[in-house]
C-alpha positions in Angstrom: 220.5 -45.1 132.0 220.5 -41.8 130.2 222.2 -38.8 131.8 219.7 -36.4 133.2 222.1 -33.5 132.6 222.4 -34.3 128.8 220.7 -31.8 126.5 217.6 -33.1 124.7 217.6 -33.0 120.9 215.4 -29.9 121.0 217.7 -28.1 123.5 220.7 -29.0 121.4 218.9 -27.8 118.3 219.1 -24.2 119.6 222.9 -24.5 119.8 223.0 -25.7 116.1 220.8 -22.8 115.0 223.1 -20.2 116.5 225.6 -18.9 114.0 226.5 -15.8 112.0 224.7 -13.3 114.2 221.6 -15.3 114.9 221.9 -15.8 118.7 219.4 -18.1 120.3 218.8 -16.5 123.7 215.4 -15.7 125.2 215.5 -12.4 127.0 213.5 -9.6 128.6 213.4 -6.1 129.9 212.1 -5.9 133.5 211.2 -2.4 134.8 211.0 -1.7 138.6 209.8 1.1 140.7 212.1 2.9 143.1 215.8 3.6 143.3 218.0 0.9 142.1 219.7 -1.4 144.6 223.4 -1.2 145.0 225.3 -3.6 142.7 226.9 -5.5 145.6 223.5 -5.9 147.3 222.0 -7.3 144.1 224.9 -9.8 143.7 224.4 -10.9 147.3 220.7 -11.4 146.7 221.1 -13.4 143.6 223.9 -15.6 145.0 221.6 -16.4 148.0 219.2 -18.0 145.5 221.6 -19.8 143.2 220.9 -23.2 145.0 217.3 -22.8 143.8 218.4 -22.8 140.2 221.5 -25.2 140.1 221.7 -25.0 136.3 222.7 -21.4 136.6 226.1 -22.6 137.9 226.6 -25.1 135.1 228.2 -24.9 131.7 228.3 -27.0 128.6 230.7 -29.9 128.1 230.9 -31.3 124.6 231.3 -35.0 123.7 234.5 -35.6 121.6 233.9 -36.4 117.9 230.3 -35.3 118.1 229.3 -38.7 119.5 226.6 -37.4 121.8 224.7 -34.2 122.7 226.4 -31.9 125.2 225.9 -32.3 128.9 225.6 -29.7 131.7 228.5 -29.8 134.2 229.4 -27.6 137.2 231.5 -24.6 136.3 234.5 -24.7 138.8 235.2 -21.0 138.1 231.6 -19.8 138.4 231.6 -16.1 139.3 228.2 -14.4 139.8 229.8 -11.0 139.1 230.6 -12.1 135.6 226.9 -12.8 134.9 225.5 -9.8 136.8 226.4 -6.7 134.8 226.0 -3.0 135.7 225.1 -0.2 133.4 223.6 3.3 133.6 221.7 5.5 131.1 222.8 9.0 130.4 220.3 11.8 131.2 217.4 12.0 130.6 217.2 8.2 130.9 214.2 7.7 128.6 212.5 4.5 127.6 213.9 5.0 124.1 217.4 5.0 125.5 216.6 1.8 127.5 215.2 0.1 124.3 218.4 1.1 122.4 220.6 -0.4 125.1 218.5 -3.6 125.1 218.8 -3.9 121.3 222.6 -3.7 121.6 222.7 -6.3 124.4 220.4 -8.7 122.6 222.7 -8.6 119.6 225.6 -9.9 121.6 226.2 -13.7 122.1 226.4 -15.5 125.4 229.8 -17.0 126.2 229.5 -20.7 125.4 232.4 -21.5 127.9 230.4 -20.2 130.9 226.9 -20.7 132.3 224.5 -19.4 129.6 222.8 -16.4 131.3 223.3 -12.8 132.1 221.4 -10.1 134.1 222.2 -6.4 133.5 221.2 -3.9 136.2 220.4 -0.6 134.5 220.3 2.7 136.5 219.4 6.2 135.4 215.9 5.4 134.1 213.6 8.4 134.5 210.5 8.4 136.7 212.3 7.0 139.7 212.7 3.6 138.0 215.4 1.1 137.1 215.6 -1.9 134.9 217.0 -5.4 134.7 217.8 -6.8 131.2 218.0 -10.5 131.2 219.4 -13.0 128.7 219.3 -16.8 128.9 220.2 -19.3 126.2 217.3 -21.1 124.6 219.2 -24.4 125.2 218.7 -23.8 128.9 215.1 -22.6 129.1 211.9 -22.1 127.1 209.5 -19.3 127.8 207.4 -21.1 130.5 210.4 -22.4 132.4 212.0 -18.9 132.1 208.9 -17.5 133.8 209.2 -20.1 136.6 212.9 -19.1 137.1 211.9 -15.4 137.3 209.4 -16.3 140.0 212.1 -18.1 141.9 214.6 -15.4 141.7 212.2 -12.6 142.8 209.9 -12.2 145.8 206.1 -12.2 146.0 206.0 -9.4 148.7 208.1 -6.3 149.3 209.1 -7.4 152.8 210.0 -11.0 152.0 213.1 -12.4 153.6 215.8 -14.0 151.4 215.5 -17.8 151.1 217.7 -19.9 153.4 221.0 -20.7 151.9 222.2 -24.3 151.8 223.8 -25.5 155.0 227.2 -25.8 153.3 229.1 -23.8 150.7 228.6 -24.9 147.1 231.3 -27.2 145.9 231.4 -27.9 142.2 231.6 -31.5 141.1 234.8 -32.4 139.2 234.6 -31.7 135.5 234.5 -35.0 133.4 237.4 -35.7 131.1 236.9 -36.1 127.4 237.3 -39.9 127.8 234.6 -39.9 130.5 232.3 -37.9 128.3 232.8 -40.1 125.3 232.5 -43.3 127.4 229.3 -42.2 129.0 227.8 -41.2 125.6 228.7 -44.6 124.1 227.3 -46.4 127.1 224.0 -44.6 126.8 223.8 -45.4 123.2 224.1 -49.1 124.1 221.8 -49.1 127.1 219.0 -46.6 126.4 217.4 -48.7 123.6 217.1 -51.6 126.1 215.3 -49.2 128.4 213.1 -48.2 125.5 212.4 -51.9 124.8 211.4 -52.4 128.4 209.1 -49.4 128.1 207.6 -50.9 124.9 206.8 -54.2 126.7 205.0 -52.3 129.4 203.0 -50.4 126.8 202.0 -53.6 125.1 200.1 -54.6 128.2 197.6 -51.9 127.2 197.3 -52.3 123.4 194.2 -50.2 123.0 196.0 -47.2 124.6 199.0 -47.8 122.4 196.9 -47.9 119.2 195.0 -44.8 120.2 198.1 -42.9 121.0 199.9 -44.1 117.8 196.9 -43.1 115.7 196.9 -39.6 117.3 200.6 -39.2 116.7 200.3 -40.3 113.1 197.5 -37.8 112.4 199.5 -35.1 114.1 202.7 -35.9 112.1 200.7 -35.9 108.9 199.3 -32.4 109.8 202.8 -31.2 110.5 204.1 -32.6 107.2 201.2 -31.0 105.2 201.9 -27.7 106.9 205.6 -27.9 106.0 204.9 -28.7 102.3 203.3 -25.3 102.0 206.1 -22.7 102.3 205.4 -19.3 103.7 204.9 -16.5 101.2 207.7 -14.0 100.4 207.8 -11.0 102.8 210.2 -8.3 103.9 210.5 -10.2 107.2 212.3 -13.1 105.4 215.6 -11.7 104.3 219.2 -12.4 105.4 219.8 -10.7 108.8 222.9 -8.9 110.1 224.5 -8.8 113.5 222.6 -5.8 115.0 219.2 -5.6 116.6 216.4 -3.1 117.2 214.0 -3.6 120.1 210.8 -1.9 121.2 207.6 -2.8 123.1 203.9 -2.2 123.3 202.0 -2.2 126.6 198.3 -3.2 127.1 196.0 -4.8 129.6 194.9 -8.4 130.0 191.4 -7.3 130.9 191.1 -5.5 127.5 191.9 -8.6 125.6 189.6 -10.7 127.7 186.8 -8.2 127.1 187.4 -8.3 123.3 187.2 -12.1 123.2 184.1 -12.1 125.4 182.4 -9.6 123.0 183.6 -11.0 119.6 184.5 -14.7 120.4 187.7 -16.7 120.2 190.4 -17.1 122.8 192.7 -14.5 124.3 195.5 -15.9 122.1 193.2 -15.5 119.1 192.8 -11.8 119.9 196.6 -11.4 120.3 197.2 -13.0 116.9 194.5 -10.9 115.3 196.0 -7.7 116.7 199.4 -8.7 115.2 197.8 -9.6 111.9 196.1 -6.2 111.6 199.3 -4.4 112.6 201.4 -6.4 110.0 198.9 -5.6 107.3 199.1 -1.9 108.0 202.8 -2.1 108.1 203.1 -3.9 104.8 200.7 -1.6 103.0 202.7 1.4 104.2 205.7 -0.2 102.6 203.8 -0.4 99.3 203.2 -4.1 99.4 199.9 -5.4 98.0 198.3 -7.4 100.8 195.2 -8.4 98.9 194.6 -12.1 99.7 198.0 -12.3 101.5 198.2 -14.7 104.4 201.4 -14.8 106.4 202.4 -17.9 108.4 203.5 -17.5 112.0 205.3 -20.2 114.0 203.5 -20.3 117.3 205.3 -22.2 120.0 202.9 -24.2 122.3 203.9 -25.3 125.7 203.6 -29.0 126.4 205.0 -28.7 129.9 203.0 -30.8 132.4 202.2 -29.3 135.8 204.7 -31.8 137.3 207.4 -30.2 135.1 206.8 -26.7 136.3 210.2 -25.2 137.3 212.2 -27.8 135.4 214.7 -26.4 133.0 215.1 -27.3 129.3 212.5 -27.0 126.5 209.0 -28.5 126.6 207.5 -26.9 123.5 205.8 -27.9 120.3 205.0 -25.7 117.3 202.0 -24.8 115.2 201.9 -22.8 112.0 199.2 -20.1 112.4 197.8 -18.2 109.4 197.7 -14.4 109.7 195.2 -12.8 107.2 197.1 -9.6 106.7 195.0 -8.7 103.7 191.9 -8.3 105.7 191.3 -4.9 107.2 188.1 -5.4 109.2 189.1 -6.2 112.8 186.1 -8.4 113.5 186.6 -10.3 110.3 190.3 -10.9 111.1 189.4 -12.3 114.5 186.8 -14.5 113.0 189.3 -16.0 110.5 192.0 -16.4 113.1 189.7 -18.1 115.5 188.4 -20.5 112.9 191.9 -21.3 111.7 193.3 -21.9 115.2 190.4 -24.1 116.1 191.2 -26.2 112.9 194.9 -26.4 113.7 194.1 -27.7 117.2 191.8 -30.3 115.8 194.4 -31.3 113.2 196.8 -32.3 115.9 199.7 -30.2 114.7 201.0 -29.8 118.2 200.7 -33.5 118.9 202.7 -34.2 115.7 205.4 -31.8 116.8 205.7 -33.5 120.1 206.0 -36.9 118.3 208.7 -35.6 116.0 210.6 -34.0 118.9 210.5 -37.3 120.8 211.9 -39.2 117.8 214.6 -36.6 117.4 216.1 -37.7 120.7 217.1 -41.0 119.0 218.8 -39.3 116.0 222.6 -39.1 115.8 223.8 -35.6 116.9 225.4 -34.9 113.5 222.1 -35.5 111.7 220.3 -33.3 114.2 222.9 -30.6 113.5 222.3 -30.7 109.8 218.5 -30.8 110.2 218.6 -27.7 112.4 220.6 -25.8 109.9 218.4 -27.0 107.0 215.3 -25.8 108.9 217.0 -22.4 109.4 217.4 -22.0 105.6 213.8 -23.0 104.7 210.9 -20.6 104.7 208.4 -22.6 106.7 207.1 -19.5 108.4 207.4 -15.7 108.2 207.9 -14.9 111.8 207.7 -16.3 115.4 204.9 -15.1 117.7 205.1 -16.5 121.2 202.5 -15.8 123.9 203.6 -16.9 127.4 201.5 -16.6 130.5 203.4 -15.0 133.3 202.7 -14.6 137.0 199.5 -12.6 137.7 200.8 -11.3 141.1 203.3 -8.5 141.5 206.9 -9.6 142.0 209.6 -7.7 144.0 213.4 -7.4 143.9 214.8 -6.3 147.2 211.5 -4.6 148.1 211.2 -2.9 144.7 208.1 -3.8 142.7 208.4 -4.9 139.1 205.9 -2.9 137.1 206.6 -4.2 133.5 207.9 -7.3 131.8 208.7 -7.1 128.1 209.9 -10.4 126.6 212.2 -11.3 123.6 212.1 -14.2 121.2 215.3 -14.7 119.2 215.7 -14.3 115.4 216.7 -17.1 113.1 218.4 -16.8 109.7 216.2 -15.1 107.2 213.8 -14.1 109.9 214.0 -10.3 110.6 211.2 -10.0 113.0 210.1 -11.8 116.2 207.2 -10.9 118.5 207.0 -12.2 122.1 204.1 -11.5 124.4 204.1 -11.9 128.2 201.3 -11.4 130.6 202.2 -10.1 134.1 200.1 -8.8 136.9 197.2 -7.8 134.7 199.4 -6.3 131.9 200.3 -7.6 128.5 203.8 -6.7 127.3 204.5 -7.1 123.5 208.3 -7.3 122.8 209.3 -6.6 119.2 212.8 -7.7 118.1 213.9 -6.8 114.6 217.1 -6.9 112.5 218.7 -3.5 112.6 219.0 -3.1 108.8 215.8 -4.8 107.6 213.5 -3.3 110.3 214.6 0.3 110.5 210.9 1.2 110.9 210.3 -1.1 113.8 208.8 1.7 115.9 206.3 2.3 113.2 205.2 -1.3 113.5 204.8 -0.8 117.3 202.5 2.1 116.5 200.6 -0.1 114.1 200.1 -2.6 116.9 198.7 0.0 119.2 196.2 1.1 116.5 195.3 -2.5 115.9 194.5 -3.0 119.6 192.3 0.1 119.5 190.5 -1.1 116.4 189.7 -4.4 118.0 188.6 -2.5 121.1 186.2 -0.3 119.2 184.8 -3.4 117.4 184.1 -4.9 120.8 182.4 -1.7 122.0 185.3 -0.7 124.3 187.0 2.7 124.5 190.5 3.1 123.0 193.4 2.5 125.4 195.0 5.5 127.1 198.8 5.8 127.0 200.3 4.4 130.2 201.4 7.2 132.4 205.1 7.4 133.4 205.5 7.9 137.2 206.9 11.3 138.3 210.6 11.5 138.7 212.0 11.5 142.1 215.0 13.8 142.9 218.2 12.0 142.0 221.4 12.4 140.1 221.3 10.9 136.6 224.5 9.1 135.7 226.1 10.6 132.6 228.0 7.5 131.5 227.7 3.7 131.4 229.9 1.3 133.3 230.2 -2.5 133.4 231.5 -5.0 135.9 
């Protein structure tokens, strides 16, 4: 039987994509009300929940000679204090300073020899607030499972009691030797096809279902292939990237986007993509680029995680290539084009095809998958990634402090200088914009363009423009004048 701790082909693909400054971690900036907890208190709280997320105490073990995908094994030297960092902003502790710190942290790789996650407690934020900056490797989680983990690590009420710790102290399982890793991989290679044949015999008992599913997969794979044959147009977002990052965010309300879709049509995700398309058009024209007739291609990850897989780690995503009509300036027309295009993509079965290809990838030799991942990184199949993840719609708490904002991060690949991640949380929509430091020096201007785009769609729907979100008044405290790290 296959090892349940072995990375899938998709999980391993994110390891292969990570090189020369393109780090494949999903991340986020979480902002809380109130005075920050003491570092030791936070460590104790997170350690009390480690048994709820066992993978957070595991590291990668690589099969000798590349004869199998890596497996997750217990880290005998796991130390929560290594993964829980501690920083402070100098006065005045502005949001801009927090964004700058986040950009520097997102540019740093996770240590491959340890469990692939970090949390950074950030003190000194003005308005009586503090922040947590999180990083988790994409080989460990996708966006949806990342939200599930966040929900596990935090509380749903300010006076919640910590979860009960396991009855015994955690004892790591012995690390497998190279010989054991190689032997297990070779054994799986010999036995898993037999399991697959047994599954095929079971499926043949329902031939109509098999034929229907096969037909659906073939149509979907064909749609994926056709989309891949049409490369994305040239853009300033598709240039070689360096090792440094810029990060910023835009804040809005879920209710506003729902009102826009109710007035103008489409889905909430269609409205999100339309806002991004309008913003990118303004941004490109300001750079002097002719956008007449220009349609960018966005890679939009789609969750295929079943309800029974909620909370499970690993990646359960497929992809669709969504057109962004950046040459159109009328907000209602942009939404109409995006809505029609997305409806056609769903009917074409692109997501189904992506699932089929991902499933087949699990049978490919690791060396071939490594080369395929690197080839994909060099090709211009899309201009940027836009991911929209539904988050918890109830407030979450950390040691009694309420989380007020959640701004997500999607990683950059080679020749991809911009990524936009959107997360809904407790009635808010947080847009996180990650850019290459050199190629996207005007990232803040793009954030302003996005705010204007949201206002344009609001006016088209008969809604008032959004008011800037007020910063809570500062409470008396001393602002740390330096940063430290544990």
